[in-house]
N, C-alpha and C positions, 0 to 999 in steps of 0.2 A: 504493500500500500504506500509506503514511503517513497518507493521508486516512482510510482505513478504521480505522486504529488510533486516530486522534484522535476519529473518530465514535463508536467503541466506548467510549472513555473518557467521552465526554459522555453516552452512553446509560446506562452503569453507575454513574456518579456519583463522589463524592469518595473512595470506597474503592478506586478503580482509577486507574492512571496509565499513560499511554503514553510509551515512551521508545524512540527509534529507535537501534539499535545493530547493528554487524556482529559476528555471533557468532564470526567467525574472527579478529577483531582483539583483541589483548590489551588495548590501551588502552580500546577501547569496552566490553569486558566488565568491566574494573575500574571504569570510570565508571558503568556500569549498576548494579553492586552498591552503589556509594557512593550513587547516586541513590535506590535503593530504601530503604537504611537511613536516609538523611536525610528521605525523604518519609514513611516509615511507622514509623520508630523502631527497626527491627530487621529481622532476616532469619530466617524460620522454615522456608521451603520454597523450593527452586529446582528448576525443571523445565527441563532442557536439551533443547529440542525443535526447534531450528532445523535444517532439512535440505532436501535437494533430491536429484534423481536424479543419477547419475554417468555418465560416459562409458562406453558399452557396446561390444560387439563382441569379436572375438578378442583375446587378450592381446597378441599381437605388434603389433596395430594401435592399441592404446590409447596416447595421447600421454602423455609424462611430465608435461606441463603439466596435462592433464586429471586424471591421478592425484593430483598434488600439490594441485590445487584442491579435489577431493572430500575428500581426507584432511584438509585444512585446516578445512573446514566440518564434516564428519561426525564426525571423531574429535578433532581439536584443539579444536573448538568446545566439546564437553562437558568436555574437560580444562580449558579456560580458565574455563568456568562454575563448575566445582568449585574451581579454584585461587583465584579471586577471591571466591568466596562464603564459603569456610570461615573466613577470619579474622573474619568478622562473625557467625558462628553459635556459639551456646553449646550448642544442641541442635537438633532438627529433622530434616528429611529432604531428601535430594537424589534427584531422579528423572531418569534419563537415558532418552531415547527411542531404543531400539535397533531391532531388527527380527528377524523370523524368519530373515532373510538373515544374521543374525549368529549363528545356531545351526546352520545346515546350508547347503550349497551348493545352487545350482539355483533360488533364489528371486529373484535379481537379478543385476546385472552383477558382474564380478570385483572392481572397485574398491569398489563399494557394499558388497559382502559383506565384503571385507577390513576396511573401516572399521567396520562394525557388529559384526563379531567383536571388534574392538578396543574398542568401547564396552562390550560385555558383560564383557570381561576387565578393563577399567579399573574398571568398577562393582564387580566382586567384590574386586579388590585394594584399592581405596580404602575399601570398606565395612569391611574388616578393621582398617584404621588408625583410621577415624573412629568405629567402634563404641566404642572406649575413651573417646571424648568424648561419647557419647550421641547421635551423629548417624547416622541410618540412610541407607544409599545403596542404591538399587534401580534396576533397568532395566525398561522395558516393551518387549516384542517384538511389535509389531503384525504382522499378516499378513492379506491379503485386505481391506484397507481402501480404500474408493473415495475417492480424493483427486486433486488436480491434479498429484500427483507423476508421473502417467503421461502428462502433456501432451507430454513429449519424444517420445512415440510417435505423436502425432497428425499428420496431414498438414499441411503448411505452409499449404495453402490453406483449412483449416477455418475457417469464420466464427467471429468472436469470441463471438457469442451462444451458438453451439453448444459452444464450448470451455468456457464458463461452466457449461453444463448437463451436460457430458460425464460428470463423476464419477458422477452419479446415473442418467443416462439410458443411458450407453454402457458405462462402466467397471464399474458395479455388477453388471449382468446377466452380463457376461463373467467377473467374479471369482466370482460365485455358482455358476457351473457346476462349479467345482473345489473348493468348500468343503462339507464334510460337513453343516453346518447348512442348506445350500441358500440362503444369502443372504450378501451382502457386509457388511462392517463399515463404519462411518462414524466420523468424528472424535469424536462424543460417546461412542462405546464406549471409546475410548482415554482420553478425559477422565475418564470414570467410574473407570477403573482407576487413573489418577493421583490422583484424589480419595481413593480408598481408601488408596493408599500414603502419601498426605500426612497421613492422619488417624490418630488414636490407635487406631483399630480394627485397624491393621496394626503395632502397636507391637512385635511380636516378629518382624518380618520385615525382614531386611537381607541384602545380598549376593545378592539374588534377581533372576532374569530372568523376569518375569511374562509369559507368552505369552497374547496376546489375538488369536486367529486363527480362531475358528469351527471348530476341529478340523483346520485345514489341515495342521499338522505332526504330527498324531497317528499317521498312517500311511495305508495304503491304505483307501479307503472301503469300507464293508460291501458295497454293491451291486457294486462293482468286484471285490471278493474273490470273491463268489458267481459273477460272470461268469467269473472265472478258473478256478474249480472246474468250472463247466459246460464251459468250453472244454477242460479236461483230460479230462473224461469223454467228450466228443465225439471227442477224439483217440484215446482208448482204444477206443471203439466202431469208429472208422475203421481202427485197426490190427488189431482182431479180424476185421473184415470182410475186410481185405486178406489176412490170414493164411488165412482160410477159403477164399477164392478161389484163393490160390496152392496150397494143399494139394490 
């Protein structure tokens, strides 16, 4: 992963810098913010994006260690990013990557959902404090995004080259089946939302959880609703037929 980061730095040039840090480590997060300020002369925008899947399964079977590990990265990570960024910011924006799993249950594991609900709550609470300093704080709630976060569900024997292609070739079609727009989202869709929140075009937006999910959380799909109505009509017809025969 470090090799990829360094390669990207070389590709993008002098206005980009790669710095390896553990998002769950207070000292690493503080050092990262100091590095950014020293390298670029200030801090205008922070995106707290580090994340991974969490231990799943029934609540009684989730390990305490697994719970603590997920919360440390998914919730404490954004907290640390904000904590150590704010002293360097005179204005600007902070963007926390949450999830649709932070708005409603049923989209991920218990622990992941709990952490992302926390990210949304942290975002709204901190936004109220920092608004008085001219710093906007928002969250993005992705849903139906084809990424490697689903790799924990892949068979252990899956070849490495297939794992590399899985988000686009396997995960995306699977996600698309349940999304009203009929397609999965990809990282650039979230990056575009972050770019908007980081720009002056969203200057009157703070404390907001921006949903980017292709309509996933809007409700029951139109076609499914029509199928439900049709099923109800068929039940009524069947009940009428049964009543006629009985009579």
